[in-house]
N, C-alpha and C positions, 0 to 999 in steps of 0.2 A: 493950336491945342497942346498944352503942356504934356511932356512926356512922363512915365511913371517909374519911380525908383522902387527897387524891391532887393530884398536879400533872398537869393535862390537857395533852397536846401536847408535854410534855417541854420541850426547848429550842426557844423560838421565834425567838430571834434572839441571835446571838452576833457581836459586832463583829469584822469580819474582821481588822483590824489588831490586835485584842487577842491572837488567837491567834498571829498572826505575831511579835508582839514577844517572846512567851515563847521563840520559837525562835531569835530574832536578837538578843537582849539590847537591849531597847528603848532604852537610852540611846545605843546605837551606839558604834562605836569613836570614842576621843577622839584628836585629832591629838597627835602627841609635843609635850611641853611645850617642849623645846628650840626647836622651829621655829614655835610659834603664840603670838601675843600675844592675850590676852583682848580680846574685842570689846565694849565696853559700849554703853549706850543702848538706844533702843527696838528696835533691829534684832535683838537676842538672842532666839531662839526657845527656848521651854521644851521639854524632852525629853518624848517621848510618854508614857513610863512603862510599866507592865506590867499595869494594870487593863483588865478588859473588862466589857462590859455583859450581863447575863443577864436574860431575860424569861421569864415562866411564867404559867400560869393555875392558880390555887388552887381546888380543888372539895373540897366536903364531901357525901358520899352523891351523888355525880354532879351536884351543882348548884354553880355559881360563888358564891363568897362575897364579902362586902363588909365593910369595917371596917380596922382597923389590927392588924397581926400582926407578931410577933417571928420572924426566920429565923435558923437556924444552918446555914451551909454548910461542908462539908469535902471535900478533894479525894483520891481515892484511885487506886491504880494497878491495881485489880482490881475486877470487878462485885460481888464479895463478899470478905470478909476483905481481905487484902493489907495494904499499908502506906500510912498517910496522907501526902500530899504537901503541904507548906506549912502555914502556920498557919490556925487556925479563923477563919472570916469571920462575925461575929455581926452582923446587921442588925436594928435595933430599931425598932419603931413605923413599919413600912413600910405605906404606904396600898395597900388592895387594893380595886379597883373592878371589879365583874363578873368577879371571879376574877383579873384580870390585875394583875401587879406588875412593878416593874422595879427592879433593884438593880446595884450596881457591885461587882464582886469582883476581888480581887488576891491572888494566892498566891505572888508574887515572881518573880524573873527566871529561876529554875532550874526552875519547875514544869513547863514545857512544852519537852521536849527531842525531841519526836518519837514518844514512846511513848503508849500509849492511856491515857486518864484518864476516871474516873468521877466524878461530883458526887453527894455524898450530901446530903440536905436534911432539916432538922427543922424543925418550926413549931409555934408556940404563939400564943394570943391574946394581945394586949399586956395586961399586967397579970397574966397567967396564971403558973403556977408550973412545970409540967413540959412539955417539949418533946415533940412526938410525931415520931417518926422515920418518914419516908415511904419506901416500898419500891415499886420497886426504885430503885437508884442510877441516876442519869441518865448515859448515856454522853455524853461531849464529842467530838463530830464535828468535825474541822477544816473550816472555810469551804474551799471548792474551791481558790481561789487560794493559800491558805495552805500547801496541801500543797507548793507548789514551794519553800517555805523551810525545809522540814524538813531535819535534818542529812543529807548525802549525796545530796539531791535536786538536779536540775538543771532549768533551763526549756528547752524545745525547741518549736520552732514554725517557721513559714515565713511570710514576708511577700513578696508580689510587687512592692511599690513599689520603683522604683529609686532614690528619694530617702530614704525613711524604712524601709528594710528592717532593722528593729530588733526583736529579740525581747524584750530587757530593757532599760529604760531608767532611769537615775537622773539627775534633774534638780535642781541646786540653783540657785534663782533669784537668790541674792544676787549683787550687781554690785560688791562690795567685800569686803575681808577674806579671811581664809583659808577659802573656800567650796569643799568638795570635791563634784564630782558622784559620784564612787566613790572610796573610800578603803580600801585593803587593807593588811593587815598580817599578818606571819608571824613566829612565835617559833621555827619549827623550824630546826635546822642545815642542813636542805636543802629549805627552804620557798620560796615565792614570795608576795610581798605581793599582786600581782595577776598572774594568768596569762590570757593570751588566745592562742588559736590559730585562725587562718583557714586551713581545710584546703582551700579551693577551689584547683584548679590553674590557674585562668585568672581574668582580670578584675582589678579593683582591690579585692583583699581586704585587709583589716587586721586583724591579730591584736588590737590594742588601739587604739582611737582616742580621743584626747583632744582637748577644746576648751574654752578659756577665754576669757571676754570681760572679765575682771578687769584692771585696770591693774597689778596686783601678783599675778596669778594664775599658775597652771601647768596647762597642757593636760593632762598626766598626772603624778601624783606618787605615788611608791612608796618604802616604807621597810621594809627587812628589818633588823631590829634584832639579830639574832644575831651574836655576836662571832667565830663560826668557821663552816666549812662552806660548801657552794656555795649562797649565798643570793642573791636577786635582789629588789631594790627593785621593778623592773618588768621582766617577761620576756615578750616577744612572739615569735611564730613565724609565719611565712607560708610556704606551699608553693606559692603561686601563681608563676607566671613573671614576673607583673607586680605582685606583692604587696608589702606593707609589714609588717614584723614589729611595729614600733611606730611610730605616727605621731602626732606632737603639733602643734597649731596653736594659737598664741597670737593672738587675733584682734585685741586691743587695738592701736590705731595709736599709743598713747603710753604712756610708763612702761616699766617693767622687766619686760616680758612675755616669757615663755620658752615656747616650744613643747615643749621637752624639757629637763629639768635633770638632770644626773648628780652625785653627790657620793659620796666615799668617804673615811671617816676612818681606814681601815686603813694600816698602814705599808707594806703591799704591795698596796694596792688600786687601783682604777681607777674614776674618776669615770664615764666612759663607755667602754665597750669594744665595738668592732664586729669581727666576723669574716665574711669572704665566702669561703665553704667551697668554692665550685665551684672546680675545678681548670683551668678554660678559660673563655674568653669575657671580656666586659667586666663584671668585678665590682668593686664598690666597698664596702669595710668600713665607712667613714663618709664620708658626702657632705654638703657644706655649700656654700650659695650665697646670696650677698646681691645683691638687685636695686639697692640704692642705689650711686651711683657713689662715695660716700664710705664704703661699708660693707665687712665682711669676710665672705668665705665661711667663713673659719675665723680664730679669735682665741685666741691663746694667751699666758698670762702665766707666764714660766717657760722652762724648757729645752725644746727639741723634738729628738726623736731620730728619725732615718729609717733604717731598715735596707732598702736596695733603692735604686732610682734615684729621683731628684727631678726631676719635669718642671715646667717654669714657662713659661707661655705669654707673661707679660710679662716685665718686667725684675726682677732680683734686686738688692735695694737694702738699705742699712741706713738708718735714720731716727733722728736724734738732734735734741736742742735746739741751735740754732745757737749756736756758741761766741761769736759777736759780738753775738747778740740772742736770748739763751735763752729769753726770756719772749714774744717776738713772732714767731719764725721757726723753721722746721725746716732741717736740712741732710741731704741725701741723698747717698750714694756708691753707685756701681753696680759689680756684679761684672763681671770681664772674661770674655768669652766665647771658646770655642775648639772647634774640630771634634774634637779629641782630649781625652782625660781626662788632665790635665797636673797636675804639682806644680812649684812654684817656690820657689827658695832664692836669697837674697841676702845681702850683708854688705859691709863694707870691710876691707881688708887693707893693712899698711904694708910697702912693699918693703925688703928688705935692702940691703947695701952693693953687691950686684951688680945691683940693680934687679929681684930676683926674689922670689917668694914661694910657699909652698905653702898652698893653701886646703884646709882640712879640713871636710868635710861631715858631717852627722849620722850617727852610728854605724848607723842604720836605712836609710841612703840606698840602698845596693846591694840590699838585701832588698826594698825597696819600689818601686824605680824601674827603668826600662830606657831604653836610647838609642833613637834618636839623641838625644843632649844638645846643647841650644843654649846658647851662651855669650854674655855681654854685659859688655865691660869699659870703664869710664869713668875716665880719669885725673883726680886732684884735685891742685890746687895748681901744676901744670905740665904743658907739653905733653909727650906721649910718644908720638911717632910710630911707635916700634918696638914698643910694647906688644902682646904677643900671648900665646895659650894655648901654653905650651911643651910641656906634657903634658896630654893629655884625662884625663877621670875614669878612675882605676884604683883599684878598692877604694871607699874614700870620700873621695878627695882628688884634686885636680888642681893644675898648677904653672903660675904666670905668670912671664914674663921680658919683657926688653926696655924696662923702664921706668926712671924716674929714682930714684936710690938714695935711701932715706929718705922717699919720697913715699907717699901713699895712693892706692889704686885701689878704685872701687866695682865690685862684681862681681854678676853675676846668672847663675844656671843654671836652665834649664827642662828637666823630664825627663818621660817618659811613665810614667803610674802603671802599676804591673805587680804588685799584690797579688793573692792567689788570688781574691777576689771579682770583680775586674774582668776577670781571665782567664776565669772561669766565666760572666761576664755581659757580654760585649762590647757596646759601644753605638756602631753605625756612624753616621756623621754624615748619610748620605743613604740614606732607605729609601722603597720604593713603599708608598702607601697600601693597606691591606687592602681586599679586595672590598667589605666593607661599609661601609666609610668614604670610598670614592671618591665624588667629587662634593660632598663636604662640606668645611667649612672650620673651622679652629680660631678664626679672626677674620673671619667673613664680611662685615662691615661694611667692613673695610679693602679688599675686592675688590668693592665695590659690590653685595654679595649680601644678601638679606634674612636676619634672624637665624634663621628656620627652616631655613636651609642650614648652620648651625652644627653641628658634631659634638656639642657639648654639648647642643643642642637635640634633636638627633636620639635621643641616648642617654636623655635625661630628659625626654621630651615631655610625660608626664603632669604634671610639676612646673611646666614652663614654661606649659602651656595653662590650668592651675588657678590660676596665680598672680594672675590679674586677676578671676577669677570670684568673686562674693560667696558667703559661706557660706549654706547654706538657712536660710530663716526659718520660724517657726511653732513647732510643739510638738516641736522636737528637743532 
């Protein structure tokens, strides 16, 4: 009577990451070729691959065997019958000691997608002719933590640490090059490369938090490559009253390090778009601040458009290369301030034979402006003691008289802006500070007050208080 072959104990060890790689495409997402330069040298890490380790104990008539054996492994989607998944795995001349053997199997990167799988095993003694098919097939049970990586699964948990309250962490230890802690990509026309939501209604909650120490790194980098639809490279949402939808921190103190970078190649796109949807209160769609006295809270190359009021605490100036020393100096000119919203018009007119002239203003003058109008006349080439405004603005013109015939007069008219936007949004020159802003200053240092008394500090206390605190160290 023939003896009976068996695998005692079934699967004794399945490498955790092996099953996980089948679920997550072991090579991982590759950064877009347009934005990544290959990094050569010893620092390049080999991809993990899709192979996993299988160990079992081979028995004959209930006793462990010794020697060299050939194995044939096949993967199936059912305990009996069904469809074979992936290629045959033939392992020849495998040493077996006291029944124990170990082999490496690789059924490809699409074998494990979250559905149940069974391993069929056939064996023969090395040098033999026919394989003996062992029964039953062995069910491949996922390692516990690999379950969190199956399609549609999510990781849920709780940590009480105020410093490292992290459920899922990805850590890339490279200090140079295009190293990503988390890299997300979506091909959907309505997808998100990375989506983070912090639903806590209080506290310092971050939908997505990014941290880069590289001198050319990005705290958070997202890419939505679809050419149409509402796609987001990075999309963050926070429902907390003190939360941040997306927070990026580039910790390097040198180099071109960016906390958050936005780019759009669309002809109607936005590199960075911010919307503060609340209809009341101190809301800011995009906030920028620089601690350096030579830095910029916001820096723009190109045109800047503002719909609404523009408030400036300091001076408003243009900066150009100094025309007398363009390589060595700058020239500044500053805007003229006024308690009213004003428009100014000027020009030079030649008086007729009677010493008079009609000054024609732009065709839109009366539609844009209202009085009272202010006039300034300056004679050119000769004294004109009787020079005066003979007729004030009517329609889009006014008349000058009393001058020297044939001479020139420099004129200036100042008017009060009166278009629909200004009428709907009046800007009084003097206003009382709201209750929540009383006792604070726009420039506290100028009044001998500490910066903590500044309105900007009060509104953004968390940013000011965190600016000098080092990032947490350790296994973050």
